[in-house]
Every structure is written in C-alpha cells, then in structure tokens.
C-alpha positions in Angstrom: 62.7 86.5 135.7 63.3 87.4 139.3 60.4 86.9 141.8 60.6 88.3 145.4 58.4 87.1 148.3 58.7 88.2 152.0 60.3 91.3 153.6 63.9 89.9 153.7 63.7 88.6 150.1 62.2 91.9 149.0 65.0 93.9 150.5 67.6 91.5 149.2 66.1 91.5 145.7 65.9 95.4 145.7 69.6 95.5 146.4 70.3 93.0 143.6 68.0 95.0 141.2 69.7 98.2 142.1 73.1 96.7 141.4 71.8 95.4 138.0 70.5 98.8 137.3 73.9 100.5 138.0 75.6 98.1 135.7 73.1 98.6 133.0 73.4 102.4 133.4 77.2 102.2 133.1 76.9 100.0 130.0 74.5 102.3 128.5 76.7 105.4 129.3 79.6 103.6 127.7 77.6 103.0 124.6 76.2 106.5 124.6 79.7 107.9 124.8 80.8 106.2 121.6 82.4 108.4 119.0 80.4 109.3 115.9 81.6 109.5 112.3 79.3 110.4 109.5 80.4 109.0 106.1 78.3 109.2 103.0 75.1 109.8 104.8 75.6 107.0 107.4 76.3 107.6 111.0 78.8 105.1 112.4 79.3 104.6 116.2 82.5 103.2 117.6 86.0 104.6 118.5 88.3 107.0 116.5 91.7 105.6 117.1 93.9 107.9 115.1 94.2 110.8 112.7 96.5 111.6 109.8 96.7 113.9 106.8 95.0 111.2 104.7 92.0 110.5 107.1 91.1 108.6 110.2 91.2 105.0 111.6 87.9 104.0 113.2 86.9 100.8 115.1 83.2 100.3 114.6 80.9 99.5 117.6 80.1 96.0 116.1 82.6 93.7 114.6 86.4 93.5 114.8 89.1 95.4 113.0 89.7 99.0 112.2 88.5 101.0 109.1 90.6 103.5 107.3 88.3 106.4 106.1 89.6 109.2 103.9 88.7 112.9 104.8 87.0 113.2 101.4 84.5 110.5 102.6 83.8 112.1 106.0 81.0 114.5 106.5 81.2 114.9 110.3 83.1 113.6 113.3 82.6 113.8 117.0 84.5 112.2 119.9 83.7 112.0 123.5 87.4 111.9 124.6 90.2 114.4 124.0 92.7 114.0 121.1 96.3 115.2 120.8 96.2 116.8 117.4 99.5 117.9 115.9 99.4 120.2 112.9 102.1 122.4 111.4 104.2 123.5 114.4 101.0 123.7 116.6 99.1 121.4 118.9 95.5 121.2 120.2 94.3 118.9 122.9 90.5 118.6 123.0 87.6 116.4 121.8 86.8 116.5 118.1 83.7 118.5 117.6 83.0 118.5 113.8 84.3 118.5 110.3 83.4 120.5 107.3 85.2 121.9 104.2 88.5 120.3 105.1 88.4 122.0 108.5 88.5 119.8 111.7 87.1 121.3 114.8 89.3 120.4 117.8 87.6 122.0 120.8 87.4 125.7 119.9 90.3 125.4 117.3 89.6 124.9 113.6 92.4 122.8 111.9 93.0 122.5 108.2 93.5 118.7 107.6 96.0 119.6 104.9 98.4 120.7 107.7 97.5 117.7 109.9 100.5 115.6 111.0 98.8 113.2 113.4 96.2 112.7 116.1 95.9 110.2 118.9 93.4 109.8 121.8 94.7 111.0 125.2 93.6 110.3 128.8 91.6 112.5 131.1 94.8 113.7 132.8 96.1 115.2 129.5 99.1 114.4 127.4 101.5 111.8 128.9 105.2 111.9 128.7 105.1 109.8 125.5 102.5 112.2 124.1 104.8 115.2 124.8 107.7 113.5 123.1 105.6 112.8 120.1 104.7 116.4 119.9 108.4 117.6 120.2 109.7 115.1 117.7 106.7 114.8 115.3 108.8 115.3 112.1 111.6 113.0 113.3 112.1 109.3 112.6 115.2 107.2 113.2 116.9 104.3 114.7 119.8 103.3 117.1 121.6 100.2 116.1 123.8 97.9 118.2 125.6 94.6 117.4 128.1 92.6 119.3 130.2 89.5 118.3 132.2 87.3 120.6 134.2 84.2 119.8 136.5 82.2 122.2 138.4 79.3 120.5 141.8 78.9 118.9 141.2 82.4 117.6 139.5 84.8 120.0 137.5 87.6 118.4 135.4 90.4 119.9 133.7 93.3 118.2 130.8 95.7 118.3 128.9 98.1 116.1 127.1 101.3 117.1 124.9 103.2 114.7 122.6 106.2 114.8 120.3 107.5 112.0 117.6 110.1 112.1 115.5 111.9 109.4 113.4 115.0 109.8 110.7 115.2 107.1 108.6 118.2 106.6 107.5 118.8 103.0 109.3 120.0 101.0 112.4 119.5 103.0 114.2 116.5 104.5 117.2 116.5 106.8 119.3 113.2 107.4 121.9 112.8 110.1 123.8 109.5 110.6 126.8 108.1 112.3 128.3 104.5 112.5 131.3 103.1 114.4 132.7 99.6 114.0 135.5 98.0 116.1 136.8 94.5 116.3 139.9 92.6 117.6 141.4 89.2 116.9 143.8 87.1 119.0 145.2 83.8 117.9 146.5 81.3 120.4 150.0 82.3 121.6 149.9 85.6 119.7 149.1 89.2 120.7 145.8 90.8 119.9 145.4 92.7 116.6 142.7 95.1 115.4 140.6 93.9 112.5 138.0 96.7 112.4 138.2 100.4 113.4 136.0 102.6 111.3 133.8 105.7 111.9 131.5 107.3 109.4 129.4 110.4 109.7 126.8 111.9 107.3 124.7 115.1 107.1 122.4 115.5 104.1 119.6 117.9 103.1 116.9 117.3 100.4 114.4 119.8 98.9 111.6 118.6 96.6 110.8 121.0 93.7 108.1 118.6 92.4 106.9 115.2 93.5 109.5 113.8 91.2 112.5 116.2 91.1 114.6 117.2 94.1 117.9 118.9 94.9 120.4 117.7 97.6 123.5 118.7 99.4 125.5 116.5 101.6 128.8 116.0 103.5 130.2 112.7 104.7 133.4 111.8 106.6 135.2 108.4 107.0 137.9 107.2 109.3 139.2 103.7 108.6 142.4 102.6 110.5 142.5 99.2 108.7 142.6 101.0 105.3 145.2 103.4 106.7 142.6 106.2 106.1 143.0 109.1 108.6 140.1 111.1 107.1 138.1 111.2 103.9 135.7 114.2 103.4 133.2 114.2 100.6 130.9 117.3 100.1 128.3 116.9 97.3 125.7 119.0 95.5 123.3 117.9 92.8 119.8 117.0 91.8 117.8 113.8 91.7 114.8 112.2 90.0 112.3 109.7 91.5 112.1 107.0 88.8 109.5 104.8 90.5 107.2 105.3 93.6 104.5 103.3 95.3 102.8 105.0 98.1 101.7 102.5 100.7 100.2 105.1 103.1 100.9 108.6 104.4 104.3 107.6 105.8 105.4 104.5 103.9 106.5 104.2 100.2 108.5 101.9 97.9 110.7 103.9 95.7 113.7 104.1 93.3 115.5 107.3 92.6 118.7 108.4 90.8 120.8 111.5 91.2 123.8 113.2 89.9 125.9 116.3 90.7 129.4 117.4 91.7 131.6 116.4 94.5 135.0 117.1 96.1 137.0 114.2 97.6 139.7 114.8 100.1 141.7 112.0 101.6 144.6 111.8 104.1 146.4 108.5 104.9 148.4 107.4 107.9 151.2 106.0 105.7 153.8 108.1 103.9 155.1 105.1 101.9 153.6 106.4 98.7 153.6 110.2 98.5 151.5 112.2 98.6 150.0 111.4 102.0 147.1 113.8 101.1 145.1 113.5 98.0 142.1 115.4 96.6 140.2 115.7 93.4 136.9 117.0 91.9 134.5 114.3 91.0 131.2 113.7 89.2 128.8 112.3 91.8 126.4 109.5 90.5 124.1 107.9 92.9 121.0 105.7 93.3 118.7 105.0 96.3 115.9 102.5 96.8 113.6 101.3 99.6 111.1 98.4 99.6 108.7 97.0 102.2 108.7 93.2 102.4 106.2 90.8 104.0 106.0 90.7 107.8 106.8 94.4 108.1 110.5 93.9 106.9 112.1 96.7 105.0 115.1 96.8 102.7 117.0 99.9 101.8 120.0 100.4 99.4 122.3 103.2 98.3 125.2 103.3 95.8 127.6 106.2 95.2 130.1 106.3 92.2 132.6 109.2 92.4 135.0 109.2 89.4 137.5 112.0 89.2 136.6 114.7 86.6 140.0 114.5 84.8 140.4 110.7 85.1 137.1 108.7 85.1 138.8 105.3 85.0 142.0 105.9 86.8 140.7 107.5 90.0 137.3 106.8 91.6 135.5 105.7 94.7 132.5 103.2 94.6 130.4 102.8 97.7 127.4 100.4 98.4 125.3 100.4 101.5 122.5 97.9 102.1 120.3 97.3 105.1 117.5 94.9 106.0 115.3 95.3 109.1 112.7 92.8 110.4 110.4 93.9 113.3 110.5 91.7 116.4 108.8 93.5 119.3 107.8 97.1 118.9 110.0 99.2 118.7 112.9 96.6 118.4 113.9 95.1 115.1 116.6 92.7 113.9 118.9 94.4 111.4 121.4 93.1 108.8 123.8 95.7 107.2 126.3 95.5 104.5 128.9 98.1 103.6 131.1 97.7 100.6 133.7 100.2 99.5 136.1 100.1 96.5 138.8 102.6 96.2 141.0 102.2 93.2 143.8 104.2 94.8 144.1 103.1 98.3 147.1 103.4 100.7 150.2 101.5 99.6 149.7 98.6 102.0 145.9 98.5 101.9 143.5 96.5 99.6 141.3 98.1 97.1 138.1 96.7 98.5 136.7 96.7 102.1 133.6 94.8 103.1 131.8 95.0 106.4 128.8 92.8 107.5 126.9 93.1 110.7 123.8 91.5 112.3 122.2 93.1 115.4 119.3 94.9 116.9 117.8 98.3 116.0 115.5 100.5 118.2 113.3 102.7 116.0 111.2 105.8 116.8 
C-alpha cells in the first residue's frame, strides 16, 4: 500500500500512480484484445496462431502449448488482428469476424473452409514479403539440395551434387518437377585427373486422383551418364496406381505405400559404337512402387523403385532403378539429407558395368 504525505510527496506519488495506471491500462487492453474461440459452448480466450482446411491452432490465455481444434468443434471465432487467409486461388487479409455453417467470415468476405488452404496472422502494416511469397506459391513445396566432397591425400578427389525438386499439389492434381546433377574427379599421385561421376537426371510427372485410392499418372524422365557411356536415355510413361496403405498425420503429412503399372517407351543412345547399334529403343511394361514415412525427430524417408522390362523380352532386356532419400531437420528450413540412387541396366554399353550406384550426403533447403 502506498501512503503519501506533504506536497512534494503527493506530487511524486501522483506521477507514480499515473504510471502504474497506464501500465495497468495497457495490460488490460492486451487482455481485452485477446482472440475468442467458442467451442462446444465454451468461450476460450487467447491467440489464434494458424488456420488450415482441418481447423485452427490456438494458444489459450492461460497455460503453455497450442491446441488443435477442428472446424466441426468450432461455433464461433473472432480475432483482434488481421489474418492472411488463402483459399482456392483467392486471398483475404482482414480480422476473423465469425464462423457458421462451414463459412468463415474474414472481414467482409465469407470463405468456405472446404476451400481453405492456410491462414496466418499478419502485422498492422499488411502482408510482408514472406507473406506475399506464401500467397504466390501456396500450392508448391520443394527443396534445393547441395553436397560437396573434397579429399587431398595420395589420391585427390573432388565432387559436388546439385538437386532441385518441387511439387504442386491441388486436389485432385499433383505436378512434380525435379533435376539432379552429379560430378566428381579423381587424381592419383603422379597421374592425370580422371572423371568418376558425370550424371544429369530430369523428371516431369503429373498425377490425377480419381478416388482417394486410385490415381492415374504420366511422366517423362531423361538421363545423361558419361561414366556409363550414356549420351541420353528418355523414358515416357503412362499408367495408373493404387494406394495400398496410408496414414494421414495431418492436413499436409502422411505415411504411405502405393504401387503402379502402365506402359513405357525406352530410348537410349550411347557414346560408344563398339557394339552396334549405338541407338536402342523398346516398348516396356512399367512397374513401380513409392513409399514415404515420417520418423522420430521430424526425419522423413522416401523411396521409389521402377522396373521396366521389354514387352517382347521380359528377362533379356530391362531397366531397374531404385531411389532412396532420408532427410533430418537441422535448423528450419535446412535439413541434412542422405540420398542413394542405384540403377541396373542388363544391356549397358560394351565397356560399362551393368550396375551403377551413387551415394551422397549434404544439405537440403526446403520450402
């Protein structure tokens, strides 16, 4: 309790009390400005931190941690600050002003949450550069990979890997674009340098989901591999697939295993002419499998296998490819990444081996 006596003390205490009053008013205003979410008849005060097609994330006024609340359990929602709400191909930037019958009121705009992609709080100055990038690339996810290896000893080796992969997902379609380049040299003491890796791979693929389990796909990939004497290999494919197993972790993450089959055309041209023909092509049956799984600590493993036997010679002419990747988050958005590519061609160039195996460990920047 503060007691004031005398004019000087009175004036001093008055200033102190006014300061305390201003602080209390600011604290009250901060409390009064808390967001409100009504769920199952209970009004919750706190902060709405994010929106998705599944629901919201909410940090209550008391306690620690965030709550995930489904839209089915929400009766009303109001926020003091503005949100950047992305839905369909549209965007609204305004405070959330209500929710009823699956319709979210964003300022003066009613948004069907079935079309909602995401929503995040924005500052008083409006969307930032990052917010605008999020809007432009809302359906795109991907990564840029880089790895370098250097050794200086009796044998000197240097090499690098560059990779790019991006996926645009908007139900029922998915578009995948990827490219990888590997290069390495080796120099033994007293000898000239030789190339041990020189490979480029590119991929474009489109998927269309007919049902949650059944989908169709078309793809085209190309490979250049100087070590395997491969000038170019082109493989267009068309087929259908089935999701054998799926475990939805949230709106954007899932564990899965799917298989697919279809038709393909394989065209190959080699550097060497030691064994005619230099060009080779055949129609093939395309068998494939894909899998993805989230591990502890945010790590993720993905795997793909392709088996392409010739239609007229299943055992005498075929191509088998395995691609495995393991990423482990370090500091957002940077992850450590291990990758393995194994390819078996039962009819390689005359002076090349049937099997080629590539391993790499580096860093990946995701978005």
